[in-house]
Each structure stands twice: as structure tokens, then as C-alpha cells.
PyMOL Python script that loads the backbone (N, CA, C, O; Angstrom):
from pymol import cmd

cmd.read_pdbstr("""\
ATOM      1  N   MET A   1       0.831  -1.199   0.000  1.00  0.00           N
ATOM      2  CA  MET A   1       0.000   0.000   0.000  1.00  0.00           C
ATOM      3  C   MET A   1       0.869   1.255   0.000  1.00  0.00           C
ATOM      4  O   MET A   1       0.521   2.265  -0.610  1.00  0.00           O
ATOM      5  N   GLU A   2       1.991   1.176   0.685  1.00  0.00           N
ATOM      6  CA  GLU A   2       2.900   2.328   0.725  1.00  0.00           C
ATOM      7  C   GLU A   2       3.409   2.676  -0.665  1.00  0.00           C
ATOM      8  O   GLU A   2       3.543   3.850  -1.010  1.00  0.00           O
ATOM      9  N   GLU A   3       3.691   1.650  -1.462  1.00  0.00           N
ATOM     10  CA  GLU A   3       4.164   1.865  -2.829  1.00  0.00           C
ATOM     11  C   GLU A   3       3.083   2.535  -3.687  1.00  0.00           C
ATOM     12  O   GLU A   3       3.385   3.405  -4.504  1.00  0.00           O
ATOM     13  N   VAL A   4       1.833   2.128  -3.499  1.00  0.00           N
ATOM     14  CA  VAL A   4       0.714   2.711  -4.244  1.00  0.00           C
ATOM     15  C   VAL A   4       0.561   4.182  -3.903  1.00  0.00           C
ATOM     16  O   VAL A   4       0.407   5.011  -4.800  1.00  0.00           O
ATOM     17  N   MET A   5       0.602   4.516  -2.629  1.00  0.00           N
ATOM     18  CA  MET A   5       0.433   5.909  -2.214  1.00  0.00           C
ATOM     19  C   MET A   5       1.618   6.775  -2.659  1.00  0.00           C
ATOM     20  O   MET A   5       1.431   7.934  -3.030  1.00  0.00           O
ATOM     21  N   THR A   6       2.811   6.230  -2.624  1.00  0.00           N
ATOM     22  CA  THR A   6       3.979   6.975  -3.084  1.00  0.00           C
ATOM     23  C   THR A   6       3.867   7.276  -4.573  1.00  0.00           C
ATOM     24  O   THR A   6       4.127   8.395  -5.013  1.00  0.00           O
ATOM     25  N   PHE A   7       3.480   6.274  -5.333  1.00  0.00           N
ATOM     26  CA  PHE A   7       3.328   6.461  -6.775  1.00  0.00           C
ATOM     27  C   PHE A   7       2.208   7.450  -7.080  1.00  0.00           C
ATOM     28  O   PHE A   7       2.338   8.272  -7.986  1.00  0.00           O
ATOM     29  N   ALA A   8       1.112   7.377  -6.331  1.00  0.00           N
ATOM     30  CA  ALA A   8       0.004   8.323  -6.511  1.00  0.00           C
ATOM     31  C   ALA A   8       0.461   9.748  -6.221  1.00  0.00           C
ATOM     32  O   ALA A   8       0.059  10.688  -6.907  1.00  0.00           O
ATOM     33  N   SER A   9       1.295   9.903  -5.211  1.00  0.00           N
ATOM     34  CA  SER A   9       1.814  11.236  -4.877  1.00  0.00           C
ATOM     35  C   SER A   9       2.704  11.778  -5.987  1.00  0.00           C
ATOM     36  O   SER A   9       2.738  12.984  -6.232  1.00  0.00           O
ATOM     37  N   ILE A  10       3.405  10.905  -6.639  1.00  0.00           N
ATOM     38  CA  ILE A  10       4.302  11.328  -7.712  1.00  0.00           C
ATOM     39  C   ILE A  10       3.523  11.741  -8.959  1.00  0.00           C
ATOM     40  O   ILE A  10       3.888  12.713  -9.620  1.00  0.00           O
ATOM     41  N   ILE A  11       2.459  11.018  -9.287  1.00  0.00           N
ATOM     42  CA  ILE A  11       1.748  11.331 -10.528  1.00  0.00           C
ATOM     43  C   ILE A  11       0.625  12.352 -10.340  1.00  0.00           C
ATOM     44  O   ILE A  11       0.057  12.814 -11.330  1.00  0.00           O
ATOM     45  N   SER A  12       0.291  12.715  -9.115  1.00  0.00           N
ATOM     46  CA  SER A  12      -0.766  13.723  -8.890  1.00  0.00           C
ATOM     47  C   SER A  12      -0.497  15.055  -9.591  1.00  0.00           C
ATOM     48  O   SER A  12      -1.414  15.592 -10.211  1.00  0.00           O
ATOM     49  N   PRO A  13       0.717  15.614  -9.524  1.00  0.00           N
ATOM     50  CA  PRO A  13       0.951  16.869 -10.249  1.00  0.00           C
ATOM     51  C   PRO A  13       0.767  16.743 -11.758  1.00  0.00           C
ATOM     52  O   PRO A  13       0.350  17.697 -12.415  1.00  0.00           O
ATOM     53  N   ILE A  14       1.072  15.590 -12.301  1.00  0.00           N
ATOM     54  CA  ILE A  14       0.878  15.361 -13.731  1.00  0.00           C
ATOM     55  C   ILE A  14      -0.611  15.382 -14.057  1.00  0.00           C
ATOM     56  O   ILE A  14      -1.034  15.963 -15.056  1.00  0.00           O
ATOM     57  N   VAL A  15      -1.389  14.745 -13.204  1.00  0.00           N
ATOM     58  CA  VAL A  15      -2.841  14.715 -13.408  1.00  0.00           C
ATOM     59  C   VAL A  15      -3.419  16.123 -13.298  1.00  0.00           C
ATOM     60  O   VAL A  15      -4.263  16.513 -14.105  1.00  0.00           O
ATOM     61  N   ILE A  16      -2.966  16.887 -12.301  1.00  0.00           N
ATOM     62  CA  ILE A  16      -3.434  18.270 -12.147  1.00  0.00           C
ATOM     63  C   ILE A  16      -3.144  19.070 -13.412  1.00  0.00           C
ATOM     64  O   ILE A  16      -4.006  19.799 -13.902  1.00  0.00           O
ATOM     65  N   ALA A  17      -1.943  18.934 -13.933  1.00  0.00           N
ATOM     66  CA  ALA A  17      -1.557  19.673 -15.134  1.00  0.00           C
ATOM     67  C   ALA A  17      -2.411  19.270 -16.334  1.00  0.00           C
ATOM     68  O   ALA A  17      -2.826  20.132 -17.109  1.00  0.00           O
ATOM     69  N   LEU A  18      -2.677  17.993 -16.496  1.00  0.00           N
ATOM     70  CA  LEU A  18      -3.480  17.532 -17.629  1.00  0.00           C
ATOM     71  C   LEU A  18      -4.934  17.988 -17.510  1.00  0.00           C
ATOM     72  O   LEU A  18      -5.555  18.342 -18.512  1.00  0.00           O
ATOM     73  N   VAL A  19      -5.473  17.980 -16.309  1.00  0.00           N
ATOM     74  CA  VAL A  19      -6.844  18.459 -16.113  1.00  0.00           C
ATOM     75  C   VAL A  19      -6.919  19.956 -16.413  1.00  0.00           C
ATOM     76  O   VAL A  19      -7.878  20.417 -17.031  1.00  0.00           O
ATOM     77  N   GLN A  20      -5.914  20.711 -15.980  1.00  0.00           N
ATOM     78  CA  GLN A  20      -5.897  22.139 -16.282  1.00  0.00           C
ATOM     79  C   GLN A  20      -5.799  22.376 -17.786  1.00  0.00           C
ATOM     80  O   GLN A  20      -6.434  23.288 -18.315  1.00  0.00           O
ATOM     81  N   LEU A  21      -5.018  21.572 -18.463  1.00  0.00           N
ATOM     82  CA  LEU A  21      -4.910  21.674 -19.919  1.00  0.00           C
ATOM     83  C   LEU A  21      -6.261  21.439 -20.587  1.00  0.00           C
ATOM     84  O   LEU A  21      -6.641  22.161 -21.508  1.00  0.00           O
ATOM     85  N   ILE A  22      -6.970  20.440 -20.123  1.00  0.00           N
ATOM     86  CA  ILE A  22      -8.300  20.159 -20.672  1.00  0.00           C
ATOM     87  C   ILE A  22      -9.254  21.304 -20.376  1.00  0.00           C
ATOM     88  O   ILE A  22     -10.039  21.696 -21.239  1.00  0.00           O
ATOM     89  N   LYS A  23      -9.196  21.849 -19.154  1.00  0.00           N
ATOM     90  CA  LYS A  23     -10.083  22.958 -18.797  1.00  0.00           C
ATOM     91  C   LYS A  23      -9.824  24.186 -19.657  1.00  0.00           C
ATOM     92  O   LYS A  23     -10.758  24.915 -19.991  1.00  0.00           O
ATOM     93  N   LYS A  24      -8.576  24.424 -20.017  1.00  0.00           N
ATOM     94  CA  LYS A  24      -8.235  25.594 -20.821  1.00  0.00           C
ATOM     95  C   LYS A  24      -8.543  25.424 -22.302  1.00  0.00           C
ATOM     96  O   LYS A  24      -8.763  26.412 -23.003  1.00  0.00           O
ATOM     97  N   THR A  25      -8.562  24.193 -22.787  1.00  0.00           N
ATOM     98  CA  THR A  25      -8.744  23.971 -24.218  1.00  0.00           C
ATOM     99  C   THR A  25     -10.172  23.577 -24.598  1.00  0.00           C
ATOM    100  O   THR A  25     -10.605  23.834 -25.721  1.00  0.00           O
ATOM    101  N   ILE A  26     -10.902  22.956 -23.674  1.00  0.00           N
ATOM    102  CA  ILE A  26     -12.247  22.462 -23.962  1.00  0.00           C
ATOM    103  C   ILE A  26     -13.201  23.016 -22.910  1.00  0.00           C
ATOM    104  O   ILE A  26     -12.856  23.086 -21.731  1.00  0.00           O
ATOM    105  N   THR A  27     -14.381  23.403 -23.329  1.00  0.00           N
ATOM    106  CA  THR A  27     -15.393  23.833 -22.372  1.00  0.00           C
ATOM    107  C   THR A  27     -15.998  22.593 -21.717  1.00  0.00           C
ATOM    108  O   THR A  27     -16.609  21.755 -22.380  1.00  0.00           O
ATOM    109  N   VAL A  28     -15.812  22.496 -20.395  1.00  0.00           N
ATOM    110  CA  VAL A  28     -16.268  21.337 -19.643  1.00  0.00           C
ATOM    111  C   VAL A  28     -17.118  21.818 -18.477  1.00  0.00           C
ATOM    112  O   VAL A  28     -16.775  22.790 -17.804  1.00  0.00           O
ATOM    113  N   ASN A  29     -18.222  21.133 -18.246  1.00  0.00           N
ATOM    114  CA  ASN A  29     -19.047  21.419 -17.081  1.00  0.00           C
ATOM    115  C   ASN A  29     -18.244  21.093 -15.818  1.00  0.00           C
ATOM    116  O   ASN A  29     -17.640  20.024 -15.729  1.00  0.00           O
ATOM    117  N   LYS A  30     -18.233  22.000 -14.853  1.00  0.00           N
ATOM    118  CA  LYS A  30     -17.403  21.840 -13.659  1.00  0.00           C
ATOM    119  C   LYS A  30     -17.762  20.603 -12.847  1.00  0.00           C
ATOM    120  O   LYS A  30     -16.913  20.065 -12.137  1.00  0.00           O
ATOM    121  N   ARG A  31     -18.988  20.152 -12.938  1.00  0.00           N
ATOM    122  CA  ARG A  31     -19.358  18.992 -12.127  1.00  0.00           C
ATOM    123  C   ARG A  31     -18.743  17.697 -12.651  1.00  0.00           C
ATOM    124  O   ARG A  31     -18.718  16.691 -11.941  1.00  0.00           O
ATOM    125  N   TYR A  32     -18.248  17.716 -13.886  1.00  0.00           N
ATOM    126  CA  TYR A  32     -17.601  16.525 -14.451  1.00  0.00           C
ATOM    127  C   TYR A  32     -16.087  16.495 -14.223  1.00  0.00           C
ATOM    128  O   TYR A  32     -15.436  15.503 -14.549  1.00  0.00           O
ATOM    129  N   LEU A  33     -15.529  17.557 -13.672  1.00  0.00           N
ATOM    130  CA  LEU A  33     -14.073  17.616 -13.499  1.00  0.00           C
ATOM    131  C   LEU A  33     -13.518  16.517 -12.583  1.00  0.00           C
ATOM    132  O   LEU A  33     -12.469  15.958 -12.904  1.00  0.00           O
ATOM    133  N   PRO A  34     -14.168  16.178 -11.460  1.00  0.00           N
ATOM    134  CA  PRO A  34     -13.625  15.059 -10.671  1.00  0.00           C
ATOM    135  C   PRO A  34     -13.604  13.740 -11.442  1.00  0.00           C
ATOM    136  O   PRO A  34     -12.664  12.956 -11.306  1.00  0.00           O
ATOM    137  N   LEU A  35     -14.627  13.494 -12.245  1.00  0.00           N
ATOM    138  CA  LEU A  35     -14.656  12.274 -13.052  1.00  0.00           C
ATOM    139  C   LEU A  35     -13.548  12.304 -14.104  1.00  0.00           C
ATOM    140  O   LEU A  35     -12.866  11.302 -14.319  1.00  0.00           O
ATOM    141  N   ILE A  36     -13.373  13.436 -14.749  1.00  0.00           N
ATOM    142  CA  ILE A  36     -12.302  13.583 -15.739  1.00  0.00           C
ATOM    143  C   ILE A  36     -10.948  13.393 -15.070  1.00  0.00           C
ATOM    144  O   ILE A  36     -10.064  12.734 -15.617  1.00  0.00           O
ATOM    145  N   SER A  37     -10.793  13.967 -13.895  1.00  0.00           N
ATOM    146  CA  SER A  37      -9.545  13.828 -13.150  1.00  0.00           C
ATOM    147  C   SER A  37      -9.277  12.364 -12.794  1.00  0.00           C
ATOM    148  O   SER A  37      -8.147  11.891 -12.912  1.00  0.00           O
ATOM    149  N   LEU A  38     -10.303  11.661 -12.363  1.00  0.00           N
ATOM    150  CA  LEU A  38     -10.166  10.241 -12.039  1.00  0.00           C
ATOM    151  C   LEU A  38      -9.747   9.444 -13.270  1.00  0.00           C
ATOM    152  O   LEU A  38      -8.834   8.621 -13.201  1.00  0.00           O
ATOM    153  N   LEU A  39     -10.413   9.688 -14.393  1.00  0.00           N
ATOM    154  CA  LEU A  39     -10.087   8.948 -15.617  1.00  0.00           C
ATOM    155  C   LEU A  39      -8.677   9.263 -16.116  1.00  0.00           C
ATOM    156  O   LEU A  39      -7.962   8.369 -16.569  1.00  0.00           O
ATOM    157  N   ILE A  40      -8.282  10.522 -16.034  1.00  0.00           N
ATOM    158  CA  ILE A  40      -6.921  10.885 -16.438  1.00  0.00           C
ATOM    159  C   ILE A  40      -5.905  10.227 -15.508  1.00  0.00           C
ATOM    160  O   ILE A  40      -4.863   9.751 -15.958  1.00  0.00           O
ATOM    161  N   GLY A  41      -6.207  10.201 -14.216  1.00  0.00           N
ATOM    162  CA  GLY A  41      -5.309   9.553 -13.265  1.00  0.00           C
ATOM    163  C   GLY A  41      -5.124   8.080 -13.578  1.00  0.00           C
ATOM    164  O   GLY A  41      -4.005   7.568 -13.553  1.00  0.00           O
ATOM    165  N   ILE A  42      -6.219   7.403 -13.872  1.00  0.00           N
ATOM    166  CA  ILE A  42      -6.138   5.980 -14.226  1.00  0.00           C
ATOM    167  C   ILE A  42      -5.333   5.801 -15.507  1.00  0.00           C
ATOM    168  O   ILE A  42      -4.522   4.881 -15.609  1.00  0.00           O
ATOM    169  N   LEU A  43      -5.553   6.669 -16.476  1.00  0.00           N
ATOM    170  CA  LEU A  43      -4.808   6.587 -17.729  1.00  0.00           C
ATOM    171  C   LEU A  43      -3.316   6.814 -17.508  1.00  0.00           C
ATOM    172  O   LEU A  43      -2.487   6.077 -18.041  1.00  0.00           O
ATOM    173  N   VAL A  44      -2.975   7.828 -16.726  1.00  0.00           N
ATOM    174  CA  VAL A  44      -1.554   8.100 -16.439  1.00  0.00           C
ATOM    175  C   VAL A  44      -0.933   6.933 -15.679  1.00  0.00           C
ATOM    176  O   VAL A  44       0.198   6.536 -15.958  1.00  0.00           O
ATOM    177  N   GLY A  45      -1.673   6.388 -14.721  1.00  0.00           N
ATOM    178  CA  GLY A  45      -1.174   5.224 -13.988  1.00  0.00           C
ATOM    179  C   GLY A  45      -0.924   4.045 -14.910  1.00  0.00           C
ATOM    180  O   GLY A  45       0.075   3.341 -14.770  1.00  0.00           O
ATOM    181  N   PHE A  46      -1.825   3.831 -15.847  1.00  0.00           N
ATOM    182  CA  PHE A  46      -1.667   2.728 -16.796  1.00  0.00           C
ATOM    183  C   PHE A  46      -0.470   2.948 -17.711  1.00  0.00           C
ATOM    184  O   PHE A  46       0.286   2.017 -17.989  1.00  0.00           O
ATOM    185  N   LEU A  47      -0.303   4.183 -18.177  1.00  0.00           N
ATOM    186  CA  LEU A  47       0.770   4.477 -19.128  1.00  0.00           C
ATOM    187  C   LEU A  47       2.146   4.611 -18.482  1.00  0.00           C
ATOM    188  O   LEU A  47       3.143   4.791 -19.181  1.00  0.00           O
ATOM    189  N   ALA A  48       2.207   4.527 -17.178  1.00  0.00           N
ATOM    190  CA  ALA A  48       3.484   4.701 -16.472  1.00  0.00           C
ATOM    191  C   ALA A  48       4.279   3.402 -16.359  1.00  0.00           C
ATOM    192  O   ALA A  48       5.206   3.328 -15.552  1.00  0.00           O
ATOM    193  N   TRP A  49       3.949   2.394 -17.131  1.00  0.00           N
ATOM    194  CA  TRP A  49       4.628   1.108 -17.005  1.00  0.00           C
ATOM    195  C   TRP A  49       6.134   1.166 -17.237  1.00  0.00           C
ATOM    196  O   TRP A  49       6.843   0.360 -16.633  1.00  0.00           O
ATOM    197  N   PRO A  50       6.679   2.065 -18.071  1.00  0.00           N
ATOM    198  CA  PRO A  50       8.138   2.062 -18.232  1.00  0.00           C
ATOM    199  C   PRO A  50       8.881   2.623 -17.013  1.00  0.00           C
ATOM    200  O   PRO A  50      10.086   2.415 -16.872  1.00  0.00           O
ATOM    201  N   PHE A  51       8.169   3.326 -16.142  1.00  0.00           N
ATOM    202  CA  PHE A  51       8.820   4.013 -15.038  1.00  0.00           C
ATOM    203  C   PHE A  51       8.741   3.269 -13.714  1.00  0.00           C
ATOM    204  O   PHE A  51       9.341   3.698 -12.729  1.00  0.00           O
ATOM    205  N   THR A  52       8.019   2.177 -13.677  1.00  0.00           N
ATOM    206  CA  THR A  52       7.870   1.427 -12.437  1.00  0.00           C
ATOM    207  C   THR A  52       7.695  -0.051 -12.738  1.00  0.00           C
ATOM    208  O   THR A  52       7.304  -0.430 -13.842  1.00  0.00           O
ATOM    209  N   ASP A  53       7.984  -0.869 -11.756  1.00  0.00           N
ATOM    210  CA  ASP A  53       7.806  -2.304 -11.923  1.00  0.00           C
ATOM    211  C   ASP A  53       6.552  -2.803 -11.199  1.00  0.00           C
ATOM    212  O   ASP A  53       6.402  -4.000 -10.953  1.00  0.00           O
ATOM    213  N   MET A  54       5.659  -1.878 -10.865  1.00  0.00           N
ATOM    214  CA  MET A  54       4.408  -2.247 -10.198  1.00  0.00           C
ATOM    215  C   MET A  54       3.488  -2.988 -11.161  1.00  0.00           C
ATOM    216  O   MET A  54       3.534  -2.763 -12.370  1.00  0.00           O
ATOM    217  N   ASP A  55       2.652  -3.872 -10.622  1.00  0.00           N
ATOM    218  CA  ASP A  55       1.647  -4.555 -11.431  1.00  0.00           C
ATOM    219  C   ASP A  55       0.654  -3.544 -11.981  1.00  0.00           C
ATOM    220  O   ASP A  55       0.492  -2.457 -11.425  1.00  0.00           O
ATOM    221  N   VAL A  56      -0.003  -3.899 -13.061  1.00  0.00           N
ATOM    222  CA  VAL A  56      -0.934  -2.988 -13.716  1.00  0.00           C
ATOM    223  C   VAL A  56      -2.092  -2.618 -12.779  1.00  0.00           C
ATOM    224  O   VAL A  56      -2.552  -1.476 -12.799  1.00  0.00           O
ATOM    225  N   VAL A  57      -2.559  -3.545 -11.975  1.00  0.00           N
ATOM    226  CA  VAL A  57      -3.664  -3.254 -11.056  1.00  0.00           C
ATOM    227  C   VAL A  57      -3.244  -2.204 -10.034  1.00  0.00           C
ATOM    228  O   VAL A  57      -4.014  -1.295  -9.724  1.00  0.00           O
ATOM    229  N   LEU A  58      -2.039  -2.326  -9.517  1.00  0.00           N
ATOM    230  CA  LEU A  58      -1.554  -1.343  -8.545  1.00  0.00           C
ATOM    231  C   LEU A  58      -1.357   0.023  -9.197  1.00  0.00           C
ATOM    232  O   LEU A  58      -1.619   1.052  -8.574  1.00  0.00           O
ATOM    233  N   ARG A  59      -0.901   0.036 -10.438  1.00  0.00           N
ATOM    234  CA  ARG A  59      -0.757   1.316 -11.139  1.00  0.00           C
ATOM    235  C   ARG A  59      -2.110   1.966 -11.382  1.00  0.00           C
ATOM    236  O   ARG A  59      -2.240   3.186 -11.281  1.00  0.00           O
ATOM    237  N   LEU A  60      -3.121   1.159 -11.704  1.00  0.00           N
ATOM    238  CA  LEU A  60      -4.462   1.701 -11.903  1.00  0.00           C
ATOM    239  C   LEU A  60      -5.031   2.273 -10.605  1.00  0.00           C
ATOM    240  O   LEU A  60      -5.653   3.335 -10.608  1.00  0.00           O
ATOM    241  N   TRP A  61      -4.815   1.563  -9.500  1.00  0.00           N
ATOM    242  CA  TRP A  61      -5.247   2.086  -8.197  1.00  0.00           C
ATOM    243  C   TRP A  61      -4.519   3.380  -7.880  1.00  0.00           C
ATOM    244  O   TRP A  61      -5.130   4.344  -7.418  1.00  0.00           O
ATOM    245  N   SER A  62      -3.230   3.404  -8.122  1.00  0.00           N
ATOM    246  CA  SER A  62      -2.446   4.619  -7.873  1.00  0.00           C
ATOM    247  C   SER A  62      -2.964   5.768  -8.722  1.00  0.00           C
ATOM    248  O   SER A  62      -3.099   6.892  -8.237  1.00  0.00           O
ATOM    249  N   GLY A  63      -3.251   5.494  -9.977  1.00  0.00           N
ATOM    250  CA  GLY A  63      -3.786   6.522 -10.860  1.00  0.00           C
ATOM    251  C   GLY A  63      -5.140   7.026 -10.397  1.00  0.00           C
ATOM    252  O   GLY A  63      -5.416   8.224 -10.461  1.00  0.00           O
ATOM    253  N   GLY A  64      -5.983   6.119  -9.931  1.00  0.00           N
ATOM    254  CA  GLY A  64      -7.278   6.525  -9.405  1.00  0.00           C
ATOM    255  C   GLY A  64      -7.144   7.409  -8.178  1.00  0.00           C
ATOM    256  O   GLY A  64      -7.817   8.433  -8.059  1.00  0.00           O
ATOM    257  N   PHE A  65      -6.263   7.003  -7.263  1.00  0.00           N
ATOM    258  CA  PHE A  65      -6.009   7.829  -6.074  1.00  0.00           C
ATOM    259  C   PHE A  65      -5.445   9.188  -6.465  1.00  0.00           C
ATOM    260  O   PHE A  65      -5.825  10.213  -5.899  1.00  0.00           O
ATOM    261  N   ALA A  66      -4.536   9.190  -7.436  1.00  0.00           N
ATOM    262  CA  ALA A  66      -3.934  10.450  -7.877  1.00  0.00           C
ATOM    263  C   ALA A  66      -4.981  11.359  -8.505  1.00  0.00           C
ATOM    264  O   ALA A  66      -4.968  12.568  -8.277  1.00  0.00           O
ATOM    265  N   GLY A  67      -5.883  10.791  -9.291  1.00  0.00           N
ATOM    266  CA  GLY A  67      -6.943  11.583  -9.916  1.00  0.00           C
ATOM    267  C   GLY A  67      -7.880  12.194  -8.891  1.00  0.00           C
ATOM    268  O   GLY A  67      -8.232  13.370  -8.986  1.00  0.00           O
ATOM    269  N   LEU A  68      -8.282  11.400  -7.915  1.00  0.00           N
ATOM    270  CA  LEU A  68      -9.160  11.923  -6.873  1.00  0.00           C
ATOM    271  C   LEU A  68      -8.443  12.944  -6.003  1.00  0.00           C
ATOM    272  O   LEU A  68      -9.023  13.959  -5.618  1.00  0.00           O
ATOM    273  N   ALA A  69      -7.196  12.676  -5.698  1.00  0.00           N
ATOM    274  CA  ALA A  69      -6.413  13.622  -4.894  1.00  0.00           C
ATOM    275  C   ALA A  69      -6.174  14.909  -5.670  1.00  0.00           C
ATOM    276  O   ALA A  69      -6.201  15.995  -5.091  1.00  0.00           O
ATOM    277  N   ALA A  70      -5.943  14.800  -6.966  1.00  0.00           N
ATOM    278  CA  ALA A  70      -5.681  15.984  -7.781  1.00  0.00           C
ATOM    279  C   ALA A  70      -6.898  16.898  -7.820  1.00  0.00           C
ATOM    280  O   ALA A  70      -6.757  18.116  -7.708  1.00  0.00           O
ATOM    281  N   SER A  71      -8.084  16.334  -7.976  1.00  0.00           N
ATOM    282  CA  SER A  71      -9.282  17.184  -8.024  1.00  0.00           C
ATOM    283  C   SER A  71      -9.534  17.825  -6.673  1.00  0.00           C
ATOM    284  O   SER A  71      -9.913  18.995  -6.613  1.00  0.00           O
ATOM    285  N   GLY A  72      -9.338  17.100  -5.603  1.00  0.00           N
ATOM    286  CA  GLY A  72      -9.519  17.667  -4.270  1.00  0.00           C
ATOM    287  C   GLY A  72      -8.444  18.668  -3.917  1.00  0.00           C
ATOM    288  O   GLY A  72      -8.732  19.691  -3.296  1.00  0.00           O
ATOM    289  N   LEU A  73      -7.217  18.395  -4.297  1.00  0.00           N
ATOM    290  CA  LEU A  73      -6.103  19.280  -3.993  1.00  0.00           C
ATOM    291  C   LEU A  73      -6.253  20.606  -4.731  1.00  0.00           C
ATOM    292  O   LEU A  73      -5.997  21.665  -4.158  1.00  0.00           O
ATOM    293  N   TYR A  74      -6.663  20.558  -5.989  1.00  0.00           N
ATOM    294  CA  TYR A  74      -6.847  21.794  -6.742  1.00  0.00           C
ATOM    295  C   TYR A  74      -7.985  22.616  -6.135  1.00  0.00           C
ATOM    296  O   TYR A  74      -7.854  23.829  -5.972  1.00  0.00           O
ATOM    297  N   SER A  75      -9.084  21.971  -5.805  1.00  0.00           N
ATOM    298  CA  SER A  75     -10.229  22.682  -5.223  1.00  0.00           C
ATOM    299  C   SER A  75      -9.861  23.310  -3.886  1.00  0.00           C
ATOM    300  O   SER A  75     -10.249  24.441  -3.595  1.00  0.00           O
ATOM    301  N   LEU A  76      -9.113  22.574  -3.079  1.00  0.00           N
ATOM    302  CA  LEU A  76      -8.688  23.099  -1.784  1.00  0.00           C
ATOM    303  C   LEU A  76      -7.760  24.294  -1.948  1.00  0.00           C
ATOM    304  O   LEU A  76      -7.896  25.294  -1.243  1.00  0.00           O
ATOM    305  N   GLY A  77      -6.820  24.189  -2.873  1.00  0.00           N
ATOM    306  CA  GLY A  77      -5.898  25.301  -3.117  1.00  0.00           C
ATOM    307  C   GLY A  77      -6.615  26.525  -3.647  1.00  0.00           C
ATOM    308  O   GLY A  77      -6.313  27.647  -3.238  1.00  0.00           O
ATOM    309  N   LYS A  78      -7.553  26.327  -4.544  1.00  0.00           N
ATOM    310  CA  LYS A  78      -8.308  27.436  -5.107  1.00  0.00           C
ATOM    311  C   LYS A  78      -9.156  28.108  -4.026  1.00  0.00           C
ATOM    312  O   LYS A  78      -9.244  29.335  -3.976  1.00  0.00           O
ATOM    313  N   LYS A  79      -9.777  27.306  -3.166  1.00  0.00           N
ATOM    314  CA  LYS A  79     -10.600  27.852  -2.095  1.00  0.00           C
ATOM    315  C   LYS A  79      -9.741  28.616  -1.094  1.00  0.00           C
ATOM    316  O   LYS A  79     -10.144  29.680  -0.624  1.00  0.00           O
ATOM    317  N   THR A  80      -8.577  28.095  -0.765  1.00  0.00           N
ATOM    318  CA  THR A  80      -7.680  28.755   0.182  1.00  0.00           C
ATOM    319  C   THR A  80      -7.211  30.098  -0.364  1.00  0.00           C
ATOM    320  O   THR A  80      -7.170  31.085   0.372  1.00  0.00           O
ATOM    321  N   ILE A  81      -6.862  30.144  -1.629  1.00  0.00           N
ATOM    322  CA  ILE A  81      -6.408  31.398  -2.243  1.00  0.00           C
ATOM    323  C   ILE A  81      -7.526  32.429  -2.270  1.00  0.00           C
ATOM    324  O   ILE A  81      -7.306  33.603  -1.973  1.00  0.00           O
ATOM    325  N   SER A  82      -8.743  31.979  -2.633  1.00  0.00           N
ATOM    326  CA  SER A  82      -9.855  32.930  -2.682  1.00  0.00           C
ATOM    327  C   SER A  82     -10.224  33.407  -1.277  1.00  0.00           C
ATOM    328  O   SER A  82     -10.610  34.564  -1.108  1.00  0.00           O
ATOM    329  N   ASP A  83     -10.115  32.545  -0.268  1.00  0.00           N
ATOM    330  CA  ASP A  83     -10.377  32.952   1.119  1.00  0.00           C
ATOM    331  C   ASP A  83      -9.349  33.971   1.589  1.00  0.00           C
ATOM    332  O   ASP A  83      -9.695  34.927   2.283  1.00  0.00           O
ATOM    333  N   ASN A  84      -8.080  33.774   1.213  1.00  0.00           N
ATOM    334  CA  ASN A  84      -7.027  34.721   1.589  1.00  0.00           C
ATOM    335  C   ASN A  84      -7.237  36.067   0.928  1.00  0.00           C
ATOM    336  O   ASN A  84      -7.013  37.105   1.550  1.00  0.00           O
ATOM    337  N   ASN A  85      -7.668  36.065  -0.336  1.00  0.00           N
ATOM    338  CA  ASN A  85      -7.929  37.328  -1.036  1.00  0.00           C
ATOM    339  C   ASN A  85      -9.111  38.060  -0.420  1.00  0.00           C
ATOM    340  O   ASN A  85      -9.100  39.288  -0.333  1.00  0.00           O
ATOM    341  N   ASN A  86     -10.129  37.323   0.008  1.00  0.00           N
ATOM    342  CA  ASN A  86     -11.284  37.946   0.663  1.00  0.00           C
ATOM    343  C   ASN A  86     -10.900  38.536   2.015  1.00  0.00           C
ATOM    344  O   ASN A  86     -11.399  39.600   2.382  1.00  0.00           O
ATOM    345  N   ASP A  87     -10.020  37.865   2.765  1.00  0.00           N
ATOM    346  CA  ASP A  87      -9.563  38.362   4.054  1.00  0.00           C
ATOM    347  C   ASP A  87      -8.775  39.655   3.899  1.00  0.00           C
ATOM    348  O   ASP A  87      -8.910  40.569   4.713  1.00  0.00           O
ATOM    349  N   LYS A  88      -7.947  39.737   2.849  1.00  0.00           N
ATOM    350  CA  LYS A  88      -7.149  40.931   2.614  1.00  0.00           C
ATOM    351  C   LYS A  88      -8.011  42.112   2.186  1.00  0.00           C
ATOM    352  O   LYS A  88      -7.708  43.260   2.512  1.00  0.00           O
ATOM    353  N   ALA A  89      -9.085  41.826   1.457  1.00  0.00           N
ATOM    354  CA  ALA A  89      -9.965  42.888   0.970  1.00  0.00           C
ATOM    355  C   ALA A  89     -10.827  43.475   2.102  1.00  0.00           C
ATOM    356  O   ALA A  89     -11.244  44.632   2.034  1.00  0.00           O
ATOM    357  N   ALA A  90     -11.083  42.684   3.121  1.00  0.00           N
ATOM    358  CA  ALA A  90     -11.959  43.139   4.209  1.00  0.00           C
ATOM    359  C   ALA A  90     -11.277  44.022   5.200  1.00  0.00           C
ATOM    360  O   ALA A  90     -11.903  44.470   6.160  1.00  0.00           O
TER     361      ALA A  90
END
""", "prot")
cmd.dss("prot")
cmd.show_as("cartoon", "prot")
cmd.util.cbc("prot")
cmd.orient("prot")
């Protein structure tokens, strides 16, 4: 499990970047972004076979965790920044 979480932590920034790329190039309903993030995470986990010796199932789990973490991490960061800007304005 430690290997899965470590790998998920490594690929999360890649997933965040790819989701942002999709958001900038294609008009997407915001409610579908977590699903898109999950699918991109699974895809990145699957395609990472040259970089790790993990089984495909573990890479898919890692990708899924990375996708879910990426969507939550981006939302949390965006909310924190907007809260800080509101505090400064008040």
C-alpha cells in the first residue's frame, strides 16, 4: 500500500496539469471535473509502465487515487487562495 500511495503522490501533479490543460482547451461542465480527473489519473497510472515495476492493477489504483487527490487538492488550493484574497480585501 505504501508503494501505491507513493506512486500516486508522484503522478498527482501530472494529473493536475493535464486536467488544467483540458479545462483551458475544452469547455467542460465543472461537475464533471472530478470524473475527468479520475479517468486521467487511471490513464496516467496505466501508461506509467516504463517508469515502475508495479503490477498494472496497482498502477491503476495509484492513478485513481492520484486523480481523486488531484481534483480535491486543486479545489482546496483554489478555495484557500480565494479565502485569503477575501480576508485581505476586508
